[in-house]
C-alpha positions as CSV (number, residue, x, y, z in Angstrom):
1,X,-0.6,25.9,66.5
2,X,1.0,27.6,63.5
3,X,2.5,30.9,64.5
4,X,2.0,34.2,62.6
5,X,5.6,34.2,61.2
6,X,5.2,30.8,59.5
7,X,1.9,31.8,58.1
8,X,3.5,34.9,56.6
9,X,6.2,32.9,55.1
10,X,3.6,30.5,53.6
11,X,1.7,33.5,52.1
12,X,4.9,34.7,50.5
13,X,5.7,31.3,49.1
14,X,2.1,31.0,47.7
15,X,2.4,34.4,46.0
16,X,5.8,33.4,44.6
17,X,4.3,30.1,43.3
18,X,1.5,32.1,41.6
19,X,4.0,34.4,39.9
20,X,6.2,31.5,38.7
21,X,3.2,29.6,37.4
22,X,1.9,32.7,35.6
23,X,5.3,33.2,34.0
24,X,5.7,29.5,33.1
25,X,2.2,29.4,31.7
26,X,2.7,32.6,29.6
27,X,6.0,31.2,28.3
28,X,4.5,27.8,27.5
29,X,1.6,29.4,25.7
30,X,3.9,31.6,23.6
31,X,6.0,28.6,22.6
32,X,2.9,26.6,21.7
33,X,1.6,29.5,19.6
34,X,5.0,29.9,17.9
35,X,5.1,26.2,17.1
36,X,1.6,26.4,15.8
37,X,2.5,29.3,13.5
38,X,6.0,28.2,12.4
39,X,5.3,24.4,12.1
40,X,1.7,23.7,11.4
41,X,0.3,26.8,9.8
42,X,3.2,28.2,7.7
43,X,5.2,24.9,7.5
44,X,8.4,27.0,8.0
45,X,10.0,24.3,10.2
46,X,9.1,21.5,7.7
47,X,9.3,18.9,10.5
48,X,6.6,16.7,11.9
49,X,8.7,16.2,15.0
50,X,8.8,20.0,15.5
51,X,5.0,20.1,15.1
52,X,4.6,17.5,17.8
53,X,6.3,19.8,20.3
54,X,2.9,21.6,20.7
55,X,1.7,18.8,23.0
56,X,4.1,19.3,25.9
57,X,3.7,23.1,25.8
58,X,-0.1,22.8,25.8
59,X,0.1,20.5,28.8
60,X,2.6,22.8,30.4
61,X,0.1,25.7,29.9
62,X,-2.7,23.6,31.4
63,X,-0.6,22.6,34.5
64,X,0.7,26.2,34.9
65,X,-3.0,27.4,35.0
66,X,-3.7,24.7,37.7
67,X,-0.6,25.7,39.7
68,X,-1.7,29.4,39.4
69,X,-5.1,28.5,40.9
70,X,-3.3,26.4,43.5
71,X,-1.2,29.4,44.5
72,X,-4.1,31.8,44.6
73,X,-6.2,29.4,46.7
74,X,-3.2,28.6,48.9
75,X,-2.6,32.3,49.6
76,X,-6.3,32.8,50.5
77,X,-6.2,29.8,52.8
78,X,-3.0,31.0,54.5
79,X,-4.5,34.5,55.0
80,X,-7.6,32.8,56.4
81,X,-5.4,31.0,58.9
82,X,-4.0,34.4,59.9
83,X,-7.4,35.7,60.5
84,X,-8.3,32.7,62.6
85,X,-5.2,33.2,64.7
86,X,-6.0,36.9,65.2
87,X,-9.6,35.9,66.3
88,X,-8.3,33.4,68.8
89,X,-6.0,36.0,70.3
90,X,-8.8,38.5,70.6
91,X,-10.9,35.9,72.4
92,X,-8.0,35.1,74.9
93,X,-7.3,38.8,75.6
94,X,-10.9,39.9,76.0
95,X,-12.4,39.4,79.5
96,X,-15.9,39.4,78.3
97,X,-17.1,36.6,75.9
98,X,-17.6,38.1,72.5
99,X,-19.3,35.9,69.9
100,X,-18.3,36.8,66.3
101,X,-20.1,35.2,63.4
102,X,-17.3,34.6,60.9
103,X,-17.4,32.0,58.2
104,X,-14.1,30.7,56.8
105,X,-14.5,29.0,53.4
106,X,-11.1,29.6,51.7
107,X,-9.4,26.7,53.5
108,X,-12.2,24.3,52.7
109,X,-12.3,25.3,49.1
110,X,-8.5,24.8,48.9
111,X,-8.8,21.3,50.4
112,X,-11.5,20.4,47.9
113,X,-9.4,21.8,45.0
114,X,-6.4,19.7,46.1
115,X,-8.7,16.6,46.4
116,X,-10.6,16.8,43.1
117,X,-8.7,19.0,40.7
118,X,-5.9,16.4,40.1
119,X,-8.5,13.9,38.7
120,X,-9.8,16.5,36.3
121,X,-6.3,17.5,35.2
122,X,-5.3,13.9,34.6
123,X,-8.4,13.4,32.5
124,X,-7.8,16.6,30.5
125,X,-4.2,15.6,29.9
126,X,-5.2,12.3,28.5
127,X,-7.9,13.9,26.3
128,X,-5.5,16.5,25.0
129,X,-2.8,13.9,24.0
130,X,-5.4,11.6,22.4
131,X,-7.1,14.4,20.4
132,X,-3.8,15.9,19.1
133,X,-2.3,12.5,18.3
134,X,-5.5,11.5,16.4
135,X,-5.4,14.8,14.5
136,X,-1.8,14.2,13.5
137,X,-2.6,10.7,12.3
138,X,-5.5,11.9,10.2
139,X,-3.3,14.6,8.7
140,X,-0.6,12.2,7.8
141,X,-3.0,9.7,6.3
142,X,-4.5,12.5,4.1
143,X,-1.0,13.7,3.0
144,X,0.0,12.3,-0.5
145,X,3.0,10.0,-0.5
146,X,4.9,12.0,-3.1
147,X,4.7,15.2,-1.0
148,X,7.5,15.3,1.6
149,X,7.5,17.7,4.6
150,X,10.8,19.4,4.1
151,X,12.0,22.7,5.7
152,X,12.6,25.8,3.6
153,X,15.9,26.3,5.3
154,X,17.1,23.3,7.4
155,X,19.8,25.3,9.3
156,X,17.4,28.1,10.2
157,X,14.8,25.6,11.3
158,X,17.3,23.8,13.5
159,X,18.4,27.2,14.9
160,X,14.8,28.1,15.9
161,X,14.4,24.7,17.5
162,X,17.6,25.3,19.5
163,X,16.3,28.7,20.8
164,X,13.0,27.1,22.0
165,X,14.9,24.2,23.4
166,X,17.2,26.4,25.5
167,X,14.3,28.3,26.9
168,X,12.5,25.1,27.8
169,X,15.5,23.4,29.5
170,X,16.4,26.4,31.7
171,X,12.8,27.1,32.7
172,X,12.0,23.4,33.2
173,X,15.1,22.8,35.3
174,X,14.4,25.9,37.5
175,X,10.8,24.9,38.1
176,X,11.7,21.3,38.9
177,X,14.3,22.5,41.4
178,X,11.8,24.9,42.9
179,X,9.2,22.1,43.2
180,X,11.3,20.2,45.8
181,X,9.6,22.3,48.4
182,X,6.2,21.1,49.5
183,X,4.6,24.5,48.8
184,X,5.9,24.5,45.2
185,X,5.0,20.8,44.5
186,X,2.5,21.6,41.8
187,X,5.2,23.3,39.7
188,X,6.8,19.9,39.1
189,X,4.4,18.8,36.2
190,X,5.0,22.2,34.6
191,X,8.7,21.8,34.7
192,X,8.6,18.1,33.6
193,X,6.6,18.9,30.5
194,X,8.9,21.8,29.6
195,X,11.8,19.4,29.7
196,X,9.7,17.0,27.6
197,X,9.4,19.9,25.1
198,X,13.1,20.4,25.2
199,X,13.6,16.7,24.3
200,X,11.2,16.9,21.4
201,X,12.7,20.1,20.0
202,X,16.2,18.6,20.4
203,X,15.0,15.5,18.4
204,X,13.3,17.8,15.8
205,X,16.5,19.8,15.3
206,X,18.6,16.7,14.8
207,X,16.1,15.0,12.5
208,X,15.7,18.2,10.4
209,X,19.4,18.3,9.7
210,X,19.6,14.6,9.0
211,X,16.5,14.7,6.7
212,X,17.9,17.5,4.6
213,X,21.5,16.2,4.3
214,X,21.9,12.5,5.0
215,X,18.7,10.5,5.9
216,X,15.5,11.5,4.0
217,X,13.4,9.4,6.3
218,X,14.9,10.6,9.6
219,X,12.0,13.0,10.5
220,X,9.4,10.3,9.5
221,X,10.8,7.8,12.0
222,X,11.5,10.3,14.9
223,X,8.0,11.7,14.6
224,X,6.5,8.2,14.9
225,X,8.7,7.4,17.9
226,X,7.6,10.6,19.6
227,X,3.9,9.7,18.9
228,X,4.4,6.4,20.7
229,X,6.0,8.1,23.7
230,X,3.0,10.5,23.9
231,X,0.6,7.6,23.7
232,X,2.5,5.9,26.6
233,X,2.3,9.1,28.7
234,X,-1.3,9.5,27.9
235,X,-1.9,5.9,29.0
236,X,-0.1,6.7,32.2
237,X,-2.6,9.5,32.9
238,X,-5.5,7.0,32.6
239,X,-3.6,4.3,34.6
240,X,-2.8,6.7,37.4
241,X,-6.4,7.9,37.4
242,X,-7.7,4.3,37.8
243,X,-5.0,3.2,40.3
244,X,-5.7,6.3,42.5
245,X,-9.1,4.9,43.5
246,X,-7.5,1.7,44.9
247,X,-4.3,3.1,46.4
248,X,-4.0,3.2,50.2
249,X,-4.3,6.7,51.6
250,X,-1.6,8.2,53.9
251,X,-1.6,11.4,55.9
252,X,0.9,13.0,53.5
253,X,0.1,13.0,49.8
254,X,3.1,14.5,48.1
255,X,2.3,13.5,44.5
256,X,-0.8,14.8,42.6
257,X,-2.4,12.1,40.4
258,X,-1.7,14.2,37.2
259,X,2.0,14.2,37.8
260,X,3.8,11.8,35.4
261,X,5.8,9.2,37.2
262,X,7.6,8.3,34.0
263,X,8.8,11.8,33.4
264,X,9.7,12.1,37.1
265,X,12.2,9.2,36.7
266,X,14.3,11.4,34.4
267,X,13.5,14.9,35.4
268,X,13.5,14.9,39.2
269,X,16.9,15.3,40.9
270,X,18.2,12.4,43.0
271,X,18.6,9.7,40.5
272,X,16.4,7.0,39.0
273,X,16.6,4.7,42.0
274,X,15.4,7.4,44.4
275,X,12.5,8.2,42.1
276,X,11.6,4.5,41.9
277,X,11.6,4.3,45.7
278,X,9.4,7.4,46.0
279,X,7.0,5.9,43.5
280,X,6.8,2.6,45.3
281,X,6.2,4.4,48.7
282,X,3.5,6.5,47.2
283,X,1.7,3.7,45.4
284,X,1.8,1.1,48.3
285,X,1.1,3.6,51.1
286,X,4.0,2.5,53.3
287,X,7.8,2.8,53.3
288,X,8.7,0.1,50.8
289,X,12.1,1.7,50.4
290,X,12.9,1.0,54.0
291,X,12.6,-2.8,53.8
292,X,15.6,-5.1,53.5
293,X,14.4,-6.5,50.2
294,X,14.5,-3.1,48.6
295,X,17.9,-2.3,50.1
296,X,19.2,-5.6,48.7
297,X,17.7,-4.9,45.3
298,X,19.1,-1.4,45.4
299,X,22.6,-2.7,46.1
300,X,22.5,-5.7,43.8
301,X,20.4,-4.4,40.9
302,X,23.1,-2.4,39.2
303,X,25.8,-5.1,39.5
304,X,23.3,-7.7,38.3
305,X,22.4,-5.5,35.4
306,X,26.0,-4.9,34.5
307,X,26.7,-8.7,34.7
308,X,23.6,-9.4,32.6
309,X,24.9,-7.0,29.9
310,X,28.3,-8.5,30.0
311,X,26.9,-12.0,29.6
312,X,24.8,-10.9,26.7
313,X,27.8,-9.2,25.1
314,X,29.8,-12.4,25.6
315,X,27.2,-14.4,23.8
316,X,27.9,-12.4,20.7
317,X,31.0,-14.6,20.3
318,X,28.8,-17.4,19.1
319,X,27.6,-16.9,15.5
320,X,25.8,-19.1,13.1
321,X,26.0,-19.6,9.4
322,X,22.6,-20.8,8.3
323,X,21.6,-23.4,5.7
324,X,22.2,-22.3,2.1
325,X,24.6,-19.7,3.3
326,X,28.3,-19.1,3.3
327,X,30.2,-17.0,5.8
328,X,33.2,-14.7,5.7
329,X,35.1,-14.2,9.0
330,X,36.1,-10.7,10.0
331,X,38.2,-9.4,12.8
332,X,38.3,-5.6,13.6
333,X,36.6,-5.1,10.2
334,X,39.2,-6.9,8.2
335,X,39.0,-10.2,6.4
336,X,41.2,-12.7,8.2
337,X,40.7,-15.5,5.8
338,X,39.2,-15.8,2.3
339,X,38.1,-19.3,3.1
340,X,34.3,-19.5,3.0
341,X,32.6,-20.9,6.1
342,X,30.0,-23.7,5.6
343,X,26.7,-23.8,7.6
344,X,27.3,-24.3,11.3
345,X,28.3,-22.6,14.6
346,X,31.5,-20.6,14.9
347,X,33.3,-18.6,17.7
348,X,34.5,-15.1,17.1
349,X,35.6,-12.1,19.2
350,X,32.7,-10.4,20.8
351,X,30.9,-7.7,18.9
352,X,32.0,-5.3,17.4
353,X,35.6,-6.8,17.3
354,X,34.6,-10.0,15.6
355,X,32.0,-10.7,13.0
356,X,30.8,-13.3,10.4
357,X,29.1,-11.9,7.3
358,X,26.6,-14.3,5.9
359,X,25.5,-14.4,2.2
360,X,23.2,-16.7,0.3
361,X,24.7,-17.8,-3.0
362,X,21.7,-20.0,-4.0
363,X,19.0,-17.5,-3.4
364,X,17.7,-15.3,-6.3
365,X,18.0,-11.6,-5.5
366,X,16.4,-8.8,-7.4
367,X,16.9,-5.1,-8.2
368,X,14.4,-3.0,-10.1
369,X,15.4,-0.6,-12.8
370,X,13.1,2.1,-14.1
371,X,10.4,2.3,-11.4
372,X,8.5,0.0,-9.0
373,X,6.2,-2.8,-10.0
374,X,4.1,-3.8,-7.0
375,X,7.0,-3.2,-4.5
376,X,7.1,-0.6,-1.7
377,X,10.9,-0.5,-1.6
378,X,13.1,0.6,-4.4
379,X,14.9,-2.7,-4.1
380,X,13.8,-6.0,-2.8
381,X,15.5,-6.5,0.5
382,X,17.5,-9.6,1.1
383,X,15.7,-11.9,3.6
384,X,18.1,-13.6,5.9
385,X,17.5,-17.2,7.1
386,X,17.4,-17.9,10.8
387,X,19.4,-21.1,10.4
388,X,16.3,-23.4,10.5
389,X,14.9,-23.0,7.1
390,X,12.7,-20.1,8.1
391,X,12.9,-16.5,7.1
392,X,13.9,-14.1,9.7
393,X,11.2,-11.6,8.8
394,X,8.0,-13.5,7.8
395,X,5.7,-11.7,5.5
396,X,2.3,-11.1,6.9
397,X,-0.6,-12.9,5.3
398,X,-2.6,-10.5,3.2
399,X,-6.0,-10.9,1.8
400,X,-6.0,-12.0,-1.8
401,X,-6.9,-9.0,-3.9
402,X,-8.0,-9.0,-7.5
403,X,-5.2,-8.0,-10.0
404,X,-5.0,-4.4,-10.8
405,X,-5.8,-3.4,-14.4
406,X,-3.5,-0.5,-15.4
407,X,-4.1,1.2,-18.8
408,X,-1.5,3.1,-20.8
409,X,-3.1,6.4,-19.8
410,X,-2.2,5.9,-16.1
411,X,1.1,5.8,-14.3
412,X,2.2,2.2,-13.7
413,X,4.5,2.9,-10.7
414,X,5.8,5.9,-8.8
415,X,9.0,7.6,-10.0
416,X,8.8,5.7,-13.3
417,X,11.7,6.2,-15.7
418,X,11.2,7.2,-19.3
419,X,13.6,5.8,-22.0
420,X,14.3,7.4,-25.3
421,X,13.4,4.9,-28.1
422,X,13.4,5.1,-31.9
423,X,10.2,4.9,-33.9
424,X,10.4,3.4,-37.4
425,X,8.9,6.0,-39.9
426,X,6.1,5.1,-42.2
427,X,6.7,4.2,-45.9
428,X,4.5,7.1,-47.1
429,X,6.4,9.8,-45.2
430,X,8.2,11.3,-48.2
431,X,5.1,11.2,-50.4
432,X,3.1,12.9,-47.6
433,X,5.7,15.7,-47.3
434,X,5.9,16.2,-51.1
435,X,2.2,17.1,-51.2
436,X,3.2,20.3,-49.4
437,X,4.7,22.3,-52.2
438,X,6.1,24.9,-49.9
439,X,8.7,22.4,-48.6
440,X,11.9,22.1,-50.7
441,X,13.6,18.8,-51.7
442,X,16.4,19.6,-49.4
443,X,14.0,19.9,-46.5
444,X,12.3,16.7,-47.5
445,X,15.7,14.8,-47.5
446,X,16.5,16.4,-44.1
447,X,13.2,15.4,-42.6
448,X,13.2,11.9,-44.1
449,X,16.8,11.2,-42.9
450,X,15.9,12.1,-39.3
451,X,14.7,9.2,-37.2
452,X,11.6,10.1,-35.1
453,X,11.8,9.1,-31.4
454,X,9.5,8.6,-28.5
455,X,9.6,7.8,-24.8
456,X,9.0,4.3,-23.4
457,X,8.0,3.6,-19.8
458,X,8.8,0.3,-18.4
459,X,9.9,-1.6,-15.2
460,X,12.9,-3.8,-15.5
461,X,13.4,-6.3,-12.6
462,X,16.9,-7.8,-12.8
463,X,17.2,-11.2,-11.0
464,X,20.6,-12.5,-10.1
465,X,22.6,-14.9,-7.9
466,X,25.8,-14.2,-6.1
467,X,28.7,-16.1,-7.7
468,X,30.2,-18.2,-4.9
469,X,33.7,-18.2,-6.4
470,X,33.6,-14.4,-6.5
471,X,31.9,-13.7,-3.2
472,X,34.7,-11.5,-2.0
473,X,34.3,-9.2,-5.0
474,X,30.6,-8.8,-4.5
475,X,30.7,-8.3,-0.7
476,X,33.8,-6.2,-0.1
477,X,35.2,-4.8,-3.4
478,X,32.2,-2.5,-3.8
479,X,30.3,-0.6,-1.1
480,X,26.9,-1.3,-2.6
481,X,26.9,-4.0,-5.3
482,X,23.1,-3.9,-5.8
483,X,23.2,-0.2,-6.5
484,X,26.0,-0.7,-9.0
485,X,24.0,-3.4,-10.7
486,X,21.1,-1.1,-10.8
487,X,23.2,1.7,-12.4
488,X,24.6,-0.7,-15.0
489,X,21.1,-1.9,-15.8
490,X,19.9,1.7,-16.3
491,X,22.9,2.5,-18.5
492,X,22.4,-0.6,-20.7
493,X,18.7,0.0,-20.9
494,X,19.2,3.5,-22.1
495,X,21.7,2.4,-24.8
496,X,19.6,-0.5,-25.9
497,X,16.3,1.3,-26.2
498,X,17.9,4.1,-28.3
499,X,18.8,1.5,-31.0
500,X,15.5,-0.5,-31.4
501,X,12.1,0.2,-32.7
502,X,9.3,1.3,-30.4
503,X,6.6,-1.0,-31.8
504,X,8.8,-4.1,-31.8
505,X,9.7,-3.7,-28.1
506,X,6.0,-3.1,-27.3
507,X,4.9,-6.3,-29.0
508,X,6.7,-9.2,-30.7
509,X,10.4,-8.5,-29.7
510,X,9.9,-8.1,-26.0
511,X,11.4,-11.5,-25.3
512,X,14.4,-10.7,-27.6
513,X,14.8,-7.4,-25.8
514,X,14.9,-9.2,-22.4
515,X,17.6,-11.6,-23.6
516,X,19.6,-8.9,-25.2
517,X,19.6,-6.8,-22.0
518,X,20.5,-9.8,-19.9
519,X,23.5,-10.6,-22.0
520,X,24.6,-6.9,-22.1
521,X,24.3,-6.5,-18.3
522,X,26.1,-9.8,-17.7
523,X,29.0,-8.7,-19.9
524,X,29.1,-5.3,-18.1
525,X,29.2,-6.8,-14.6
526,X,31.8,-9.4,-15.7
527,X,34.0,-6.6,-17.0
528,X,34.2,-5.0,-13.5
529,X,34.2,-8.4,-11.6
530,X,31.1,-7.6,-9.6
531,X,30.7,-11.3,-8.8
532,X,27.1,-12.0,-9.8
533,X,25.3,-14.1,-12.4
534,X,22.3,-12.6,-14.1
535,X,19.4,-15.1,-14.1
536,X,16.6,-13.2,-15.8
537,X,15.8,-9.7,-17.0
538,X,12.1,-8.9,-17.5
539,X,10.3,-6.0,-19.1
540,X,7.1,-5.3,-17.2
541,X,4.5,-2.7,-17.8
542,X,5.8,-1.5,-21.2
543,X,3.8,1.5,-22.3
544,X,4.1,4.8,-24.1
545,X,4.4,8.1,-22.2
546,X,1.4,8.9,-20.0
547,X,-0.8,11.8,-20.9
548,X,-1.9,13.1,-24.3
549,X,0.6,10.8,-26.1
550,X,-0.7,7.7,-24.5
551,X,-4.3,8.7,-25.3
552,X,-3.4,9.3,-29.0
553,X,-1.4,6.1,-29.0
554,X,-4.3,4.3,-27.6
555,X,-6.5,5.5,-30.4
556,X,-3.9,4.3,-33.0
557,X,-3.8,0.9,-31.4
558,X,-7.6,0.8,-31.3
559,X,-7.6,1.6,-35.0
560,X,-5.0,-1.1,-35.7
561,X,-7.0,-3.6,-33.7
562,X,-10.2,-2.6,-35.4
563,X,-8.5,-3.0,-38.8
564,X,-7.2,-6.5,-37.8
565,X,-10.7,-7.3,-36.5
566,X,-12.3,-6.3,-39.8
567,X,-9.7,-8.3,-41.8
568,X,-10.3,-11.4,-39.7
569,X,-14.1,-10.9,-40.0
570,X,-13.7,-10.7,-43.8
571,X,-11.5,-13.8,-43.9
572,X,-14.0,-15.6,-41.8
573,X,-16.8,-14.5,-44.1
574,X,-14.7,-15.6,-47.1
575,X,-13.9,-18.9,-45.5
576,X,-17.6,-19.6,-44.8
577,X,-19.1,-18.2,-48.0
578,X,-16.8,-19.8,-50.7
579,X,-17.5,-23.4,-49.6
580,X,-21.2,-22.6,-49.5
581,X,-21.1,-21.2,-53.0
582,X,-19.0,-24.2,-54.2
583,X,-21.6,-26.6,-52.8
584,X,-24.5,-24.7,-54.3
585,X,-22.6,-24.7,-57.7
586,X,-22.1,-28.5,-57.5
587,X,-25.7,-29.0,-56.5
588,X,-27.0,-27.0,-59.5
589,X,-24.6,-28.8,-61.9
590,X,-25.7,-32.2,-60.6
591,X,-29.4,-31.3,-60.9
592,X,-28.8,-30.0,-64.4
593,X,-26.9,-33.1,-65.4
594,X,-29.6,-35.4,-64.0
595,X,-32.3,-33.4,-65.8
596,X,-30.3,-33.6,-69.0
597,X,-29.9,-37.3,-68.7
598,X,-33.5,-37.9,-67.9
599,X,-34.9,-35.7,-70.8
600,X,-32.5,-37.3,-73.3
601,X,-33.3,-40.8,-72.2
602,X,-37.1,-40.3,-72.2
603,X,-37.0,-38.5,-75.6
604,X,-34.9,-41.3,-77.1
605,X,-37.3,-44.0,-75.7
606,X,-40.4,-42.1,-77.0
607,X,-38.7,-41.8,-80.4
608,X,-38.0,-45.5,-80.6
609,X,-41.6,-46.3,-79.4
610,X,-43.0,-44.0,-82.0
611,X,-41.1,-45.7,-84.7
612,X,-42.3,-49.1,-83.6
613,X,-45.9,-47.8,-83.4
614,X,-45.6,-46.4,-86.9
615,X,-44.5,-49.7,-88.3
616,X,-47.4,-51.5,-86.6
617,X,-49.9,-48.9,-87.9
618,X,-48.5,-49.3,-91.4
619,X,-49.0,-53.0,-91.3
620,X,-52.5,-53.3,-89.8
621,X,-54.1,-49.8,-89.1
622,X,-57.5,-51.2,-87.9
623,X,-56.0,-53.7,-85.5
624,X,-53.6,-51.0,-84.2
625,X,-56.4,-48.5,-83.5
626,X,-58.5,-51.2,-81.8
627,X,-55.7,-52.4,-79.6
628,X,-54.8,-48.8,-78.8
629,X,-58.4,-48.0,-77.8
630,X,-58.7,-51.1,-75.7
631,X,-55.4,-50.4,-74.0
632,X,-56.6,-46.9,-73.2
633,X,-59.8,-48.4,-71.6
634,X,-57.8,-51.0,-69.7
635,X,-55.0,-48.9,-68.5
636,X,-55.9,-45.2,-68.4
637,X,-59.6,-45.7,-67.4
638,X,-59.0,-48.7,-65.1
639,X,-60.4,-46.9,-62.0
640,X,-63.3,-45.2,-63.8
641,X,-66.9,-46.6,-63.9
642,X,-68.0,-47.5,-67.4
643,X,-71.5,-47.8,-68.9
644,X,-72.0,-50.0,-71.9
645,X,-75.1,-49.0,-74.0
646,X,-76.2,-50.8,-77.2
647,X,-76.5,-48.6,-80.1
648,X,-79.0,-50.8,-82.0
649,X,-82.0,-50.1,-79.8
650,X,-82.9,-46.6,-80.6
651,X,-86.4,-46.3,-79.2
652,X,-85.5,-47.3,-75.6
653,X,-84.8,-44.7,-72.9
654,X,-81.9,-45.2,-70.5
655,X,-81.5,-43.5,-67.1
656,X,-77.9,-43.4,-66.1
657,X,-76.9,-42.5,-62.5
658,X,-73.4,-40.9,-62.6
659,X,-73.2,-40.5,-58.9
660,X,-70.3,-42.2,-57.3
661,X,-71.3,-44.6,-54.6
662,X,-69.7,-44.1,-51.2
663,X,-69.9,-47.8,-50.5
664,X,-70.6,-51.0,-52.6
665,X,-73.9,-52.9,-52.1
666,X,-74.1,-56.6,-52.0
667,X,-75.5,-56.5,-55.6
668,X,-72.4,-54.7,-56.7
669,X,-70.0,-57.3,-55.4
670,X,-68.3,-59.8,-57.7
671,X,-69.6,-63.1,-56.2
672,X,-67.7,-65.3,-58.6
673,X,-64.4,-63.7,-57.6
674,X,-65.3,-64.0,-53.9
675,X,-66.3,-67.7,-54.3
676,X,-63.0,-68.5,-56.1
677,X,-61.0,-67.1,-53.3
């Protein structure tokens, strides 16, 4: 039976645990609030990694609250045990049997809390991590790419991170050391997450200094790495929660389910192997660390690991020069031979003492001057070959998207450069100025002599090959040959565009501009022995300045296009109308000539016939009239019915029927003609 002295000590320890958990919880909450104010609300820190430190401090606050409840309930349970002990002593010392109706519930509540609270805390820990990580991802997705999260003062931000970091490491180390006692076990998660906060703040301070001075993307990458670590720790909460239902139960349960085993590997004293042994013993329910297999692994694991690392390091002596590549052998960072190595396997000193630099002299490389045209990086990265004809980094298959249509009124690419370019003045400039009588002739000469200028936006990809004979110059005489080529391209583009006409580069002289730039850049790189051959220089996305200028320019181009359209329509109308008029003219002339010929011929024939008729009439007038009359009856009245009436019988009456018969009767038929046929 537990004596009164031990119970008193347990009560004191429980009270001390309550105080420590309250202090740790208040400190964690204050740090979380400060991170919320300085990092997320005011953006003083200017670091996403600093903002992510809110997760360990919120979890430390949660576990501090649970440890405080644990301490309070442990104190109540210990006091209840004291009361039970006093009651048993009273029963033993009393001669008479005294029944006392006393209900003890603190111990039972404490046991239920130790049994069920860890599951709730593990679930809450996973939910907190998932919710905050999702919130960070949504905030990063909504942040424009051109806006960078930079601190107002990098040194001050790093100093603040250092203060928070020191508070976290001292408090976390003290709580973890205190948690080695069974009574203070629930302080271990609090201390572990405070140390996790120390690690995040240390990373935030370093990344802030690197971002502001050396590496602009340092904070971006460290924040993503920290997010992945949080996701792993959140997954561990869920994993422990599931495994706990299938784990064999032992009498002693030293580890709560919400306690991170991964953090314990690096935060608990005693080394990694001891923590691994405790974890295996806890999960399997028996002393795995006492078996001969584990002892063998414990003794042999580290030497095997060292041997494995040495073997891997030794394999760095074997290096390969892939197809379409040439190699340069280095030893201690110095070129030992300028002889180029052909494709194949070679032996060198192990890394980093020996090395073979590989370059492709047949591959076309590219740098982009003046902006980005469909590329995420400022320069196209050189893709190394794996030695088997495959690229080392294969591009992921993307869905085929329709080509983007970019107008002059919109930016073509981020951080686009603008080049100063001349604009040829119009022929009517001086006349237009002379209309303003307030301007003197001297001012007119001054204004007409000045060349108007504008700004031209374009992207200039420069494609080149490495000259195999000058590979040493390209690879080792310059720290960054691609950047030098880009600088030369920018310089030559600035000088060239300042001497040409705006409209010519925009339209018909673009190919000439590309060739001129290529020759100028090639001459410049040859002058400094850069060791490259320029293959092609292109002008992509040539456009006027974006904004009001581009809109006005668009209207001018529309007017010019409309003028050309009207001119072409007029030419088409002319081309279709003139042949039609010509054909109508020829038709009218042909008709008139035919009518003229017909009228003249008929008139001439009638004139000759009239002369012949006159001669016949003069010779025999009677006969002429008779024949003319008979010809009239025979020819002109051939299809007309005729009635012949004698003029000598004056007293006889004739009835004539002038109706035209619809059909002939048999009487009307000419029988003699029918019989002859």
